[in-house]
mmJSON file of the N, C-alpha and C atoms, coordinates in Angstrom:
{"data_MODEL":{"atom_site":{
"group_PDB":["ATOM","ATOM","ATOM","ATOM","ATOM","ATOM","ATOM","ATOM","ATOM","ATOM","ATOM","ATOM","ATOM","ATOM","ATOM","ATOM","ATOM","ATOM","ATOM","ATOM","ATOM","ATOM","ATOM","ATOM","ATOM","ATOM","ATOM","ATOM","ATOM","ATOM","ATOM","ATOM","ATOM","ATOM","ATOM","ATOM","ATOM","ATOM","ATOM","ATOM","ATOM","ATOM","ATOM","ATOM","ATOM","ATOM","ATOM","ATOM","ATOM","ATOM","ATOM","ATOM","ATOM","ATOM","ATOM","ATOM","ATOM","ATOM","ATOM","ATOM","ATOM","ATOM","ATOM","ATOM","ATOM","ATOM","ATOM","ATOM","ATOM","ATOM","ATOM","ATOM","ATOM","ATOM","ATOM","ATOM","ATOM","ATOM","ATOM","ATOM","ATOM","ATOM","ATOM","ATOM","ATOM","ATOM","ATOM","ATOM","ATOM","ATOM","ATOM","ATOM","ATOM","ATOM","ATOM","ATOM","ATOM","ATOM","ATOM","ATOM","ATOM","ATOM","ATOM","ATOM","ATOM","ATOM","ATOM","ATOM","ATOM","ATOM","ATOM","ATOM","ATOM","ATOM","ATOM","ATOM","ATOM","ATOM","ATOM","ATOM","ATOM","ATOM","ATOM","ATOM","ATOM","ATOM","ATOM","ATOM","ATOM","ATOM","ATOM","ATOM","ATOM","ATOM","ATOM","ATOM","ATOM","ATOM","ATOM","ATOM","ATOM","ATOM","ATOM","ATOM","ATOM","ATOM","ATOM","ATOM","ATOM","ATOM","ATOM","ATOM","ATOM","ATOM","ATOM","ATOM","ATOM","ATOM","ATOM","ATOM","ATOM","ATOM","ATOM","ATOM","ATOM","ATOM","ATOM","ATOM","ATOM","ATOM","ATOM","ATOM","ATOM","ATOM","ATOM","ATOM","ATOM","ATOM","ATOM","ATOM","ATOM","ATOM","ATOM","ATOM","ATOM","ATOM","ATOM","ATOM","ATOM"],
"id":[1,2,3,4,5,6,7,8,9,10,11,12,13,14,15,16,17,18,19,20,21,22,23,24,25,26,27,28,29,30,31,32,33,34,35,36,37,38,39,40,41,42,43,44,45,46,47,48,49,50,51,52,53,54,55,56,57,58,59,60,61,62,63,64,65,66,67,68,69,70,71,72,73,74,75,76,77,78,79,80,81,82,83,84,85,86,87,88,89,90,91,92,93,94,95,96,97,98,99,100,101,102,103,104,105,106,107,108,109,110,111,112,113,114,115,116,117,118,119,120,121,122,123,124,125,126,127,128,129,130,131,132,133,134,135,136,137,138,139,140,141,142,143,144,145,146,147,148,149,150,151,152,153,154,155,156,157,158,159,160,161,162,163,164,165,166,167,168,169,170,171,172,173,174,175,176,177,178,179,180,181,182,183,184,185,186,187,188,189],
"type_symbol":["N","C","C","N","C","C","N","C","C","N","C","C","N","C","C","N","C","C","N","C","C","N","C","C","N","C","C","N","C","C","N","C","C","N","C","C","N","C","C","N","C","C","N","C","C","N","C","C","N","C","C","N","C","C","N","C","C","N","C","C","N","C","C","N","C","C","N","C","C","N","C","C","N","C","C","N","C","C","N","C","C","N","C","C","N","C","C","N","C","C","N","C","C","N","C","C","N","C","C","N","C","C","N","C","C","N","C","C","N","C","C","N","C","C","N","C","C","N","C","C","N","C","C","N","C","C","N","C","C","N","C","C","N","C","C","N","C","C","N","C","C","N","C","C","N","C","C","N","C","C","N","C","C","N","C","C","N","C","C","N","C","C","N","C","C","N","C","C","N","C","C","N","C","C","N","C","C","N","C","C","N","C","C","N","C","C","N","C","C"],
"label_atom_id":["N","CA","C","N","CA","C","N","CA","C","N","CA","C","N","CA","C","N","CA","C","N","CA","C","N","CA","C","N","CA","C","N","CA","C","N","CA","C","N","CA","C","N","CA","C","N","CA","C","N","CA","C","N","CA","C","N","CA","C","N","CA","C","N","CA","C","N","CA","C","N","CA","C","N","CA","C","N","CA","C","N","CA","C","N","CA","C","N","CA","C","N","CA","C","N","CA","C","N","CA","C","N","CA","C","N","CA","C","N","CA","C","N","CA","C","N","CA","C","N","CA","C","N","CA","C","N","CA","C","N","CA","C","N","CA","C","N","CA","C","N","CA","C","N","CA","C","N","CA","C","N","CA","C","N","CA","C","N","CA","C","N","CA","C","N","CA","C","N","CA","C","N","CA","C","N","CA","C","N","CA","C","N","CA","C","N","CA","C","N","CA","C","N","CA","C","N","CA","C","N","CA","C","N","CA","C","N","CA","C","N","CA","C","N","CA","C","N","CA","C"],
"label_alt_id":[null,null,null,null,null,null,null,null,null,null,null,null,null,null,null,null,null,null,null,null,null,null,null,null,null,null,null,null,null,null,null,null,null,null,null,null,null,null,null,null,null,null,null,null,null,null,null,null,null,null,null,null,null,null,null,null,null,null,null,null,null,null,null,null,null,null,null,null,null,null,null,null,null,null,null,null,null,null,null,null,null,null,null,null,null,null,null,null,null,null,null,null,null,null,null,null,null,null,null,null,null,null,null,null,null,null,null,null,null,null,null,null,null,null,null,null,null,null,null,null,null,null,null,null,null,null,null,null,null,null,null,null,null,null,null,null,null,null,null,null,null,null,null,null,null,null,null,null,null,null,null,null,null,null,null,null,null,null,null,null,null,null,null,null,null,null,null,null,null,null,null,null,null,null,null,null,null,null,null,null,null,null,null,null,null,null,null,null,null],
"label_comp_id":["MET","MET","MET","GLY","GLY","GLY","ILE","ILE","ILE","GLY","GLY","GLY","ASP","ASP","ASP","GLN","GLN","GLN","PRO","PRO","PRO","LYS","LYS","LYS","GLY","GLY","GLY","THR","THR","THR","SER","SER","SER","GLY","GLY","GLY","ARG","ARG","ARG","VAL","VAL","VAL","LYS","LYS","LYS","ALA","ALA","ALA","THR","THR","THR","PRO","PRO","PRO","ARG","ARG","ARG","ASP","ASP","ASP","VAL","VAL","VAL","GLN","GLN","GLN","GLU","GLU","GLU","LYS","LYS","LYS","ALA","ALA","ALA","GLN","GLN","GLN","ARG","ARG","ARG","ALA","ALA","ALA","GLY","GLY","GLY","GLN","GLN","GLN","ALA","ALA","ALA","ARG","ARG","ARG","GLU","GLU","GLU","ARG","ARG","ARG","ALA","ALA","ALA","VAL","VAL","VAL","GLU","GLU","GLU","GLU","GLU","GLU","GLU","GLU","GLU","ARG","ARG","ARG","LYS","LYS","LYS","ALA","ALA","ALA","ARG","ARG","ARG","LEU","LEU","LEU","ARG","ARG","ARG","ALA","ALA","ALA","GLN","GLN","GLN","ALA","ALA","ALA","GLU","GLU","GLU","GLU","GLU","GLU","GLN","GLN","GLN","LYS","LYS","LYS","ALA","ALA","ALA","ARG","ARG","ARG","GLU","GLU","GLU","THR","THR","THR","PHE","PHE","PHE","ASP","ASP","ASP","ARG","ARG","ARG","ASP","ASP","ASP","PHE","PHE","PHE","GLU","GLU","GLU","VAL","VAL","VAL"],
"label_asym_id":["A","A","A","A","A","A","A","A","A","A","A","A","A","A","A","A","A","A","A","A","A","A","A","A","A","A","A","A","A","A","A","A","A","A","A","A","A","A","A","A","A","A","A","A","A","A","A","A","A","A","A","A","A","A","A","A","A","A","A","A","A","A","A","A","A","A","A","A","A","A","A","A","A","A","A","A","A","A","A","A","A","A","A","A","A","A","A","A","A","A","A","A","A","A","A","A","A","A","A","A","A","A","A","A","A","A","A","A","A","A","A","A","A","A","A","A","A","A","A","A","A","A","A","A","A","A","A","A","A","A","A","A","A","A","A","A","A","A","A","A","A","A","A","A","A","A","A","A","A","A","A","A","A","A","A","A","A","A","A","A","A","A","A","A","A","A","A","A","A","A","A","A","A","A","A","A","A","A","A","A","A","A","A","A","A","A","A","A","A"],
"label_entity_id":["1","1","1","1","1","1","1","1","1","1","1","1","1","1","1","1","1","1","1","1","1","1","1","1","1","1","1","1","1","1","1","1","1","1","1","1","1","1","1","1","1","1","1","1","1","1","1","1","1","1","1","1","1","1","1","1","1","1","1","1","1","1","1","1","1","1","1","1","1","1","1","1","1","1","1","1","1","1","1","1","1","1","1","1","1","1","1","1","1","1","1","1","1","1","1","1","1","1","1","1","1","1","1","1","1","1","1","1","1","1","1","1","1","1","1","1","1","1","1","1","1","1","1","1","1","1","1","1","1","1","1","1","1","1","1","1","1","1","1","1","1","1","1","1","1","1","1","1","1","1","1","1","1","1","1","1","1","1","1","1","1","1","1","1","1","1","1","1","1","1","1","1","1","1","1","1","1","1","1","1","1","1","1","1","1","1","1","1","1"],
"label_seq_id":[1,1,1,2,2,2,3,3,3,4,4,4,5,5,5,6,6,6,7,7,7,8,8,8,9,9,9,10,10,10,11,11,11,12,12,12,13,13,13,14,14,14,15,15,15,16,16,16,17,17,17,18,18,18,19,19,19,20,20,20,21,21,21,22,22,22,23,23,23,24,24,24,25,25,25,26,26,26,27,27,27,28,28,28,29,29,29,30,30,30,31,31,31,32,32,32,33,33,33,34,34,34,35,35,35,36,36,36,37,37,37,38,38,38,39,39,39,40,40,40,41,41,41,42,42,42,43,43,43,44,44,44,45,45,45,46,46,46,47,47,47,48,48,48,49,49,49,50,50,50,51,51,51,52,52,52,53,53,53,54,54,54,55,55,55,56,56,56,57,57,57,58,58,58,59,59,59,60,60,60,61,61,61,62,62,62,63,63,63],
"pdbx_PDB_ins_code":[null,null,null,null,null,null,null,null,null,null,null,null,null,null,null,null,null,null,null,null,null,null,null,null,null,null,null,null,null,null,null,null,null,null,null,null,null,null,null,null,null,null,null,null,null,null,null,null,null,null,null,null,null,null,null,null,null,null,null,null,null,null,null,null,null,null,null,null,null,null,null,null,null,null,null,null,null,null,null,null,null,null,null,null,null,null,null,null,null,null,null,null,null,null,null,null,null,null,null,null,null,null,null,null,null,null,null,null,null,null,null,null,null,null,null,null,null,null,null,null,null,null,null,null,null,null,null,null,null,null,null,null,null,null,null,null,null,null,null,null,null,null,null,null,null,null,null,null,null,null,null,null,null,null,null,null,null,null,null,null,null,null,null,null,null,null,null,null,null,null,null,null,null,null,null,null,null,null,null,null,null,null,null,null,null,null,null,null,null],
"Cartn_x":[-124.057,-123.968,-125.113,-125.764,-126.876,-126.39,-127.287,-126.942,-126.562,-125.432,-124.98,-124.164,-124.044,-123.215,-121.748,-120.978,-119.536,-118.88,-117.95,-117.215,-116.404,-116.163,-115.394,-114.004,-113.492,-112.142,-112.109,-113.216,-113.217,-113.85,-113.407,-113.87,-115.149,-115.548,-116.708,-116.34,-115.066,-114.6,-114.37,-114.839,-114.666,-113.287,-112.59,-111.25,-111.364,-110.49,-110.506,-110.07,-110.772,-110.403,-109.315,-108.592,-107.58,-108.185,-109.434,-110.098,-110.31,-110.722,-110.897,-109.582,-108.508,-107.191,-106.788,-107.039,-106.691,-107.489,-108.796,-109.629,-109.174,-108.824,-108.36,-107.053,-106.151,-104.875,-105.114,-106.079,-106.384,-106.938,-107.838,-108.389,-107.286,-106.378,-105.271,-104.377,-104.132,-103.321,-103.974,-105.289,-106.011,-105.985,-106.132,-106.091,-104.716,-103.674,-102.311,-102.114,-102.61,-102.5,-103.209,-104.403,-105.14,-104.36,-103.762,-102.996,-101.797,-101.11,-99.953,-100.394,-101.524,-102.035,-102.439,-103.098,-103.49,-102.252,-101.23,-99.988,-99.333,-99.332,-98.742,-99.503,-100.841,-101.652,-101.391,-101.283,-101.033,-99.674,-98.677,-97.345,-97.382,-98.087,-98.199,-98.92,-99.986,-100.713,-99.804,-99.014,-98.107,-97.065,-96.539,-95.564,-96.189,-97.429,-98.117,-98.346,-98.757,-98.97,-97.66,-96.591,-95.279,-94.828,-95.023,-94.647,-95.451,-96.754,-97.617,-97.178,-96.86,-96.414,-95.097,-94.202,-92.909,-93.128,-94.024,-94.296,-94.942,-95.848,-96.496,-95.465,-94.579,-93.53,-92.637,-92.195,-91.325,-92.001,-93.292,-94.026,-94.181,-94.541,-94.776,-93.506,-92.391,-91.146,-90.141,-90.527,-89.679,-88.251,-88.125,-86.788,-86.03],
"Cartn_y":[20.985,20.915,21.713,21.148,21.833,22.837,23.641,24.644,23.927,24.302,23.708,22.451,21.95,20.759,21.13,20.208,20.423,19.914,20.677,20.143,18.924,18.002,16.801,17.205,16.453,16.717,17.649,18.215,19.057,18.28,18.553,17.796,18.358,19.541,20.177,20.997,20.976,21.737,23.179,24.106,25.523,25.95,26.659,27.127,28.187,28.087,29.033,30.407,31.404,32.773,33.243,34.275,34.808,35.16,35.613,35.95,34.697,33.585,32.321,31.887,32.004,31.601,32.477,33.776,34.71,34.4,34.129,33.816,32.528,31.532,30.262,30.472,31.254,31.541,32.306,33.216,33.998,33.085,32.168,31.234,30.345,29.897,29.056,29.839,31.093,31.94,32.133,32.342,32.521,31.231,30.1,28.811,28.599,28.979,28.847,29.74,30.973,31.892,31.33,30.753,30.162,29.001,28.182,27.027,27.494,28.52,29.054,29.614,30.327,30.912,29.82,28.763,27.654,26.969,26.803,26.17,27.029,28.341,29.257,29.17,29.151,29.052,27.732,26.657,25.344,25.332,25.959,26.021,26.827,27.953,28.777,28.018,27.283,26.48,25.429,24.77,23.727,24.332,25.511,26.172,26.529,27.023,27.402,26.171,25.061,23.827,23.33,23.408,22.963,23.833,25.141,26.068,25.778,25.549,25.252,23.957,22.936,21.655,21.837,22.65,22.904,23.599,24.599,25.318,24.405,23.546,22.598,21.64,21.146,20.231,20.923,22.154,22.895,23.133,23.476,23.746,22.443,21.359,20.107,19.521,19.679,19.071,20.09,21.374,22.44,22.331,22.367,22.243,23.548],
"Cartn_z":[-6.724,-5.29,-4.686,-3.682,-3.046,-2.016,-1.562,-0.55,0.747,1.327,2.578,2.388,1.159,0.919,1.022,1.589,1.686,0.401,-0.158,-1.303,-0.865,-1.771,-1.421,-0.94,0.048,0.542,1.741,2.128,3.33,4.464,5.663,6.816,7.4,6.961,7.55,8.775,9.137,10.292,9.867,10.67,10.37,10.847,9.981,10.351,11.45,12.447,13.563,13.071,13.524,13.184,14.152,13.786,14.723,16.079,16.078,17.346,18.179,17.532,18.247,18.89,18.113,18.607,19.793,19.675,20.75,22.016,21.864,23.03,23.703,22.883,23.446,24.213,23.649,24.314,25.612,25.588,26.787,27.882,27.503,28.492,29.059,28.198,28.665,29.626,29.31,30.183,31.542,31.529,32.789,33.605,32.936,33.638,34.251,33.514,34.025,35.247,35.175,36.313,37.537,37.323,38.447,39.053,38.198,38.691,39.51,39.036,39.761,41.11,41.116,42.359,43.354,42.862,43.739,44.32,43.49,43.955,45.043,44.837,45.822,47.147,47.062,48.277,49.004,48.249,48.857,49.553,48.922,49.521,50.826,50.814,52.026,53.134,52.759,53.744,54.354,53.524,54.019,54.953,54.593,55.459,56.805,56.78,58.022,58.897,58.274,59.035,59.642,58.848,59.346,60.518,60.384,61.455,62.72,62.548,63.692,64.371,63.562,64.109,64.867,64.312,64.966,66.308,66.328,67.571,68.611,68.163,69.074,69.65,68.792,69.236,70.259,69.928,70.83,72.184,72.146,73.381,74.199,73.525,74.223,74.827,74.11,74.565,75.082,75.114,75.654,75.157,73.818,73.191,73.373],
"occupancy":[1.0,1.0,1.0,1.0,1.0,1.0,1.0,1.0,1.0,1.0,1.0,1.0,1.0,1.0,1.0,1.0,1.0,1.0,1.0,1.0,1.0,1.0,1.0,1.0,1.0,1.0,1.0,1.0,1.0,1.0,1.0,1.0,1.0,1.0,1.0,1.0,1.0,1.0,1.0,1.0,1.0,1.0,1.0,1.0,1.0,1.0,1.0,1.0,1.0,1.0,1.0,1.0,1.0,1.0,1.0,1.0,1.0,1.0,1.0,1.0,1.0,1.0,1.0,1.0,1.0,1.0,1.0,1.0,1.0,1.0,1.0,1.0,1.0,1.0,1.0,1.0,1.0,1.0,1.0,1.0,1.0,1.0,1.0,1.0,1.0,1.0,1.0,1.0,1.0,1.0,1.0,1.0,1.0,1.0,1.0,1.0,1.0,1.0,1.0,1.0,1.0,1.0,1.0,1.0,1.0,1.0,1.0,1.0,1.0,1.0,1.0,1.0,1.0,1.0,1.0,1.0,1.0,1.0,1.0,1.0,1.0,1.0,1.0,1.0,1.0,1.0,1.0,1.0,1.0,1.0,1.0,1.0,1.0,1.0,1.0,1.0,1.0,1.0,1.0,1.0,1.0,1.0,1.0,1.0,1.0,1.0,1.0,1.0,1.0,1.0,1.0,1.0,1.0,1.0,1.0,1.0,1.0,1.0,1.0,1.0,1.0,1.0,1.0,1.0,1.0,1.0,1.0,1.0,1.0,1.0,1.0,1.0,1.0,1.0,1.0,1.0,1.0,1.0,1.0,1.0,1.0,1.0,1.0,1.0,1.0,1.0,1.0,1.0,1.0],
"B_iso_or_equiv":[0.0,0.0,0.0,0.0,0.0,0.0,0.0,0.0,0.0,0.0,0.0,0.0,0.0,0.0,0.0,0.0,0.0,0.0,0.0,0.0,0.0,0.0,0.0,0.0,0.0,0.0,0.0,0.0,0.0,0.0,0.0,0.0,0.0,0.0,0.0,0.0,0.0,0.0,0.0,0.0,0.0,0.0,0.0,0.0,0.0,0.0,0.0,0.0,0.0,0.0,0.0,0.0,0.0,0.0,0.0,0.0,0.0,0.0,0.0,0.0,0.0,0.0,0.0,0.0,0.0,0.0,0.0,0.0,0.0,0.0,0.0,0.0,0.0,0.0,0.0,0.0,0.0,0.0,0.0,0.0,0.0,0.0,0.0,0.0,0.0,0.0,0.0,0.0,0.0,0.0,0.0,0.0,0.0,0.0,0.0,0.0,0.0,0.0,0.0,0.0,0.0,0.0,0.0,0.0,0.0,0.0,0.0,0.0,0.0,0.0,0.0,0.0,0.0,0.0,0.0,0.0,0.0,0.0,0.0,0.0,0.0,0.0,0.0,0.0,0.0,0.0,0.0,0.0,0.0,0.0,0.0,0.0,0.0,0.0,0.0,0.0,0.0,0.0,0.0,0.0,0.0,0.0,0.0,0.0,0.0,0.0,0.0,0.0,0.0,0.0,0.0,0.0,0.0,0.0,0.0,0.0,0.0,0.0,0.0,0.0,0.0,0.0,0.0,0.0,0.0,0.0,0.0,0.0,0.0,0.0,0.0,0.0,0.0,0.0,0.0,0.0,0.0,0.0,0.0,0.0,0.0,0.0,0.0,0.0,0.0,0.0,0.0,0.0,0.0],
"pdbx_formal_charge":[null,null,null,null,null,null,null,null,null,null,null,null,null,null,null,null,null,null,null,null,null,null,null,null,null,null,null,null,null,null,null,null,null,null,null,null,null,null,null,null,null,null,null,null,null,null,null,null,null,null,null,null,null,null,null,null,null,null,null,null,null,null,null,null,null,null,null,null,null,null,null,null,null,null,null,null,null,null,null,null,null,null,null,null,null,null,null,null,null,null,null,null,null,null,null,null,null,null,null,null,null,null,null,null,null,null,null,null,null,null,null,null,null,null,null,null,null,null,null,null,null,null,null,null,null,null,null,null,null,null,null,null,null,null,null,null,null,null,null,null,null,null,null,null,null,null,null,null,null,null,null,null,null,null,null,null,null,null,null,null,null,null,null,null,null,null,null,null,null,null,null,null,null,null,null,null,null,null,null,null,null,null,null,null,null,null,null,null,null],
"auth_seq_id":[1,1,1,2,2,2,3,3,3,4,4,4,5,5,5,6,6,6,7,7,7,8,8,8,9,9,9,10,10,10,11,11,11,12,12,12,13,13,13,14,14,14,15,15,15,16,16,16,17,17,17,18,18,18,19,19,19,20,20,20,21,21,21,22,22,22,23,23,23,24,24,24,25,25,25,26,26,26,27,27,27,28,28,28,29,29,29,30,30,30,31,31,31,32,32,32,33,33,33,34,34,34,35,35,35,36,36,36,37,37,37,38,38,38,39,39,39,40,40,40,41,41,41,42,42,42,43,43,43,44,44,44,45,45,45,46,46,46,47,47,47,48,48,48,49,49,49,50,50,50,51,51,51,52,52,52,53,53,53,54,54,54,55,55,55,56,56,56,57,57,57,58,58,58,59,59,59,60,60,60,61,61,61,62,62,62,63,63,63],
"auth_comp_id":["MET","MET","MET","GLY","GLY","GLY","ILE","ILE","ILE","GLY","GLY","GLY","ASP","ASP","ASP","GLN","GLN","GLN","PRO","PRO","PRO","LYS","LYS","LYS","GLY","GLY","GLY","THR","THR","THR","SER","SER","SER","GLY","GLY","GLY","ARG","ARG","ARG","VAL","VAL","VAL","LYS","LYS","LYS","ALA","ALA","ALA","THR","THR","THR","PRO","PRO","PRO","ARG","ARG","ARG","ASP","ASP","ASP","VAL","VAL","VAL","GLN","GLN","GLN","GLU","GLU","GLU","LYS","LYS","LYS","ALA","ALA","ALA","GLN","GLN","GLN","ARG","ARG","ARG","ALA","ALA","ALA","GLY","GLY","GLY","GLN","GLN","GLN","ALA","ALA","ALA","ARG","ARG","ARG","GLU","GLU","GLU","ARG","ARG","ARG","ALA","ALA","ALA","VAL","VAL","VAL","GLU","GLU","GLU","GLU","GLU","GLU","GLU","GLU","GLU","ARG","ARG","ARG","LYS","LYS","LYS","ALA","ALA","ALA","ARG","ARG","ARG","LEU","LEU","LEU","ARG","ARG","ARG","ALA","ALA","ALA","GLN","GLN","GLN","ALA","ALA","ALA","GLU","GLU","GLU","GLU","GLU","GLU","GLN","GLN","GLN","LYS","LYS","LYS","ALA","ALA","ALA","ARG","ARG","ARG","GLU","GLU","GLU","THR","THR","THR","PHE","PHE","PHE","ASP","ASP","ASP","ARG","ARG","ARG","ASP","ASP","ASP","PHE","PHE","PHE","GLU","GLU","GLU","VAL","VAL","VAL"],
"auth_asym_id":["A","A","A","A","A","A","A","A","A","A","A","A","A","A","A","A","A","A","A","A","A","A","A","A","A","A","A","A","A","A","A","A","A","A","A","A","A","A","A","A","A","A","A","A","A","A","A","A","A","A","A","A","A","A","A","A","A","A","A","A","A","A","A","A","A","A","A","A","A","A","A","A","A","A","A","A","A","A","A","A","A","A","A","A","A","A","A","A","A","A","A","A","A","A","A","A","A","A","A","A","A","A","A","A","A","A","A","A","A","A","A","A","A","A","A","A","A","A","A","A","A","A","A","A","A","A","A","A","A","A","A","A","A","A","A","A","A","A","A","A","A","A","A","A","A","A","A","A","A","A","A","A","A","A","A","A","A","A","A","A","A","A","A","A","A","A","A","A","A","A","A","A","A","A","A","A","A","A","A","A","A","A","A","A","A","A","A","A","A"],
"auth_atom_id":["N","CA","C","N","CA","C","N","CA","C","N","CA","C","N","CA","C","N","CA","C","N","CA","C","N","CA","C","N","CA","C","N","CA","C","N","CA","C","N","CA","C","N","CA","C","N","CA","C","N","CA","C","N","CA","C","N","CA","C","N","CA","C","N","CA","C","N","CA","C","N","CA","C","N","CA","C","N","CA","C","N","CA","C","N","CA","C","N","CA","C","N","CA","C","N","CA","C","N","CA","C","N","CA","C","N","CA","C","N","CA","C","N","CA","C","N","CA","C","N","CA","C","N","CA","C","N","CA","C","N","CA","C","N","CA","C","N","CA","C","N","CA","C","N","CA","C","N","CA","C","N","CA","C","N","CA","C","N","CA","C","N","CA","C","N","CA","C","N","CA","C","N","CA","C","N","CA","C","N","CA","C","N","CA","C","N","CA","C","N","CA","C","N","CA","C","N","CA","C","N","CA","C","N","CA","C","N","CA","C","N","CA","C","N","CA","C","N","CA","C"],
"pdbx_PDB_model_num":[1,1,1,1,1,1,1,1,1,1,1,1,1,1,1,1,1,1,1,1,1,1,1,1,1,1,1,1,1,1,1,1,1,1,1,1,1,1,1,1,1,1,1,1,1,1,1,1,1,1,1,1,1,1,1,1,1,1,1,1,1,1,1,1,1,1,1,1,1,1,1,1,1,1,1,1,1,1,1,1,1,1,1,1,1,1,1,1,1,1,1,1,1,1,1,1,1,1,1,1,1,1,1,1,1,1,1,1,1,1,1,1,1,1,1,1,1,1,1,1,1,1,1,1,1,1,1,1,1,1,1,1,1,1,1,1,1,1,1,1,1,1,1,1,1,1,1,1,1,1,1,1,1,1,1,1,1,1,1,1,1,1,1,1,1,1,1,1,1,1,1,1,1,1,1,1,1,1,1,1,1,1,1,1,1,1,1,1,1]
}}}
């Protein structure tokens, strides 16, 4: 076998090290945190818009 040749039966894929796995999990966790934060902001925005619409309606129709 020459230098750099893969033995038969291996895919040539390098096995992930524990550090690789940890970094991937950390990135996934950060992405999840960002998604939760974006969802929270969107919910607050929707509540603010609804409140504004309610106040406009009340003012326009003097409920």
